[in-house]
C-alpha positions as CSV (number, residue, x, y, z in Angstrom):
1,X,-8.3,-4.7,-23.3
2,X,-5.1,-4.0,-20.6
3,X,-3.4,-0.9,-19.7
4,X,-0.1,-1.7,-18.0
5,X,0.1,1.7,-14.9
6,X,3.2,3.4,-15.5
7,X,3.5,3.9,-11.7
8,X,1.9,0.8,-10.1
9,X,2.4,-2.9,-10.8
10,X,-1.2,-3.4,-11.9
11,X,-2.5,-3.1,-15.0
12,X,-6.4,-1.7,-15.7
13,X,-8.6,-3.0,-18.2
14,X,-9.0,0.3,-19.5
15,X,-8.3,3.9,-20.5
16,X,-10.9,5.3,-19.2
17,X,-10.4,3.9,-15.1
18,X,-6.8,4.7,-15.4
19,X,-7.0,8.2,-16.2
20,X,-9.6,8.7,-13.2
21,X,-7.2,6.3,-10.4
22,X,-6.7,7.6,-7.6
23,X,-2.5,7.3,-7.5
24,X,-2.5,7.3,-3.4
25,X,-5.0,4.9,-2.8
26,X,-6.6,3.4,-6.2
27,X,-9.9,4.1,-5.8
28,X,-11.4,4.7,-9.3
29,X,-13.5,7.9,-9.5
30,X,-16.1,8.5,-12.4
31,X,-14.6,11.6,-13.9
32,X,-11.7,13.6,-13.6
33,X,-13.2,16.9,-11.7
34,X,-14.3,13.9,-9.2
35,X,-11.0,12.5,-9.0
36,X,-9.6,16.5,-8.2
37,X,-11.5,16.9,-5.3
38,X,-11.1,13.2,-4.2
39,X,-7.2,14.4,-4.3
40,X,-8.3,16.8,-1.6
41,X,-9.1,13.9,0.9
42,X,-5.5,13.0,0.6
43,X,-4.0,16.9,1.7
44,X,-5.6,16.5,5.4
45,X,-8.0,19.4,5.1
46,X,-11.1,18.1,6.7
47,X,-13.4,20.9,7.6
48,X,-17.0,19.7,7.3
49,X,-18.4,17.5,10.0
50,X,-21.5,15.7,10.1
51,X,-23.9,16.7,12.7
52,X,-25.3,13.2,12.6
53,X,-22.7,10.9,12.3
54,X,-19.6,12.9,12.8
55,X,-18.0,12.0,9.6
56,X,-15.8,14.7,8.4
57,X,-15.6,16.4,5.0
58,X,-13.3,18.6,3.3
59,X,-16.1,20.8,1.7
60,X,-19.5,21.6,2.0
61,X,-20.2,20.2,-1.0
62,X,-19.4,16.9,-0.1
63,X,-21.1,16.9,3.5
64,X,-24.1,18.0,1.1
65,X,-23.8,15.5,-0.8
66,X,-23.7,12.4,2.2
67,X,-26.1,13.7,4.0
68,X,-28.2,12.1,1.5
69,X,-26.9,9.2,3.2
70,X,-29.5,10.0,6.6
71,X,-31.6,10.9,4.5
72,X,-32.4,7.9,2.7
73,X,-31.4,10.0,-0.2
74,X,-30.7,7.0,-3.0
75,X,-30.7,9.1,-6.6
76,X,-28.5,7.0,-8.4
77,X,-30.3,3.6,-10.0
78,X,-28.6,1.1,-11.3
79,X,-31.1,0.1,-14.8
80,X,-30.5,-2.9,-15.4
81,X,-32.0,-4.1,-11.1
82,X,-33.4,-0.7,-9.9
83,X,-30.6,-1.1,-6.7
84,X,-30.1,2.7,-5.8
85,X,-27.2,4.1,-4.6
86,X,-26.2,7.8,-2.9
87,X,-23.9,8.3,-4.4
88,X,-23.0,8.4,-8.3
89,X,-19.3,6.2,-7.5
90,X,-21.6,3.7,-5.6
91,X,-23.7,3.1,-9.0
92,X,-20.4,3.0,-11.3
93,X,-18.4,0.3,-8.9
94,X,-22.1,-1.2,-8.3
95,X,-22.2,-1.8,-12.6
96,X,-18.1,-2.8,-13.0
97,X,-18.1,-5.6,-9.9
98,X,-21.9,-7.3,-10.6
99,X,-22.9,-6.4,-14.0
100,X,-19.8,-6.1,-15.6
101,X,-17.4,-8.0,-13.6
102,X,-14.9,-5.6,-14.0
103,X,-11.6,-5.9,-12.2
104,X,-9.6,-2.8,-12.1
105,X,-6.2,-4.5,-10.7
106,X,-4.6,-6.7,-12.6
107,X,-0.8,-8.0,-11.6
108,X,1.4,-8.2,-14.5
109,X,2.9,-11.3,-13.3
110,X,0.3,-14.1,-13.2
111,X,-2.9,-11.3,-14.9
112,X,-5.0,-12.9,-12.2
113,X,-7.2,-9.6,-11.4
114,X,-9.3,-7.9,-8.6
115,X,-11.9,-5.8,-7.6
116,X,-10.4,-4.2,-4.5
117,X,-6.4,-2.4,-4.1
118,X,-6.0,-4.3,-0.9
119,X,-6.6,-8.2,-2.3
120,X,-4.3,-6.7,-5.2
121,X,-1.7,-6.3,-2.7
122,X,-2.2,-8.8,-0.8
123,X,-2.0,-11.3,-3.5
124,X,1.2,-9.6,-4.9
125,X,3.0,-10.2,-2.2
126,X,3.3,-13.7,-3.1
127,X,5.1,-12.8,-5.7
128,X,7.5,-10.7,-4.3
129,X,8.4,-12.8,-1.0
130,X,6.4,-11.2,1.5
131,X,3.7,-12.9,1.0
132,X,2.7,-13.9,5.2
133,X,4.5,-11.6,6.6
134,X,1.9,-11.5,9.9
135,X,2.9,-14.0,11.9
136,X,0.7,-14.7,15.3
137,X,3.0,-14.6,18.4
138,X,0.1,-17.2,20.5
139,X,1.0,-20.2,17.8
140,X,2.4,-20.6,14.3
141,X,0.0,-19.3,11.9
142,X,1.1,-15.9,9.8
143,X,-1.1,-14.2,7.7
144,X,-0.9,-11.1,4.7
145,X,-2.9,-9.0,6.4
146,X,-3.2,-7.3,9.6
147,X,-6.7,-7.7,9.6
148,X,-6.8,-11.1,9.0
149,X,-3.9,-11.6,12.0
150,X,-6.3,-9.4,14.6
151,X,-9.1,-11.7,13.8
152,X,-6.8,-14.3,14.6
153,X,-6.3,-13.4,18.2
154,X,-9.5,-12.8,18.8
155,X,-9.9,-17.1,18.4
156,X,-7.5,-17.1,20.7
157,X,-8.9,-15.1,23.3
158,X,-11.8,-17.7,23.5
159,X,-10.1,-20.7,24.1
C-alpha cells in the first residue's frame, strides 16, 4: 500500500512509517516517543558528550544508550539472521532493508523507490530539471550530489 505524504514529493509504503517519520530529515523512527526525542535533536540543544568519541547528545539517556556502542552492547538481535544491533532503530532498519526490502521513499512521478532519503532526492532532481547541478571546474563532468563531485575531484589530484 502506498500512502502519499502531505508535505514531501514522495510516498511511504506503510502507514506506520508515515506516522513516525521526521519531517526535517526523513528518518523513520520505531515509535512516536522515539520520534519526539529525535525531533529534539534538530533544535541544536546538545549538552551531553561521550568521553570516548566526543559525540554530543541532547539528554543523559541518549548518552547512556550510545555507550552500548563502545561496550559492544548489541542487545537487539534479528530474529531471522541473529545479527546484533546496539539500537532498536538499527534492528528496525535492518529488518526493513535486508529482510522485508521496504523502501519507504517512493517517487510519486515514476514510482521508483529508495531506502534512503538522499538517494530519493538525488533521483527526484531528474524530474525537476536540477539533475547534475554540481559541475567540475577542472573538466566537463557534472554530478547529482556534492559528495560525488568531491570524490571526483580527488581523481584530478592523482593526475
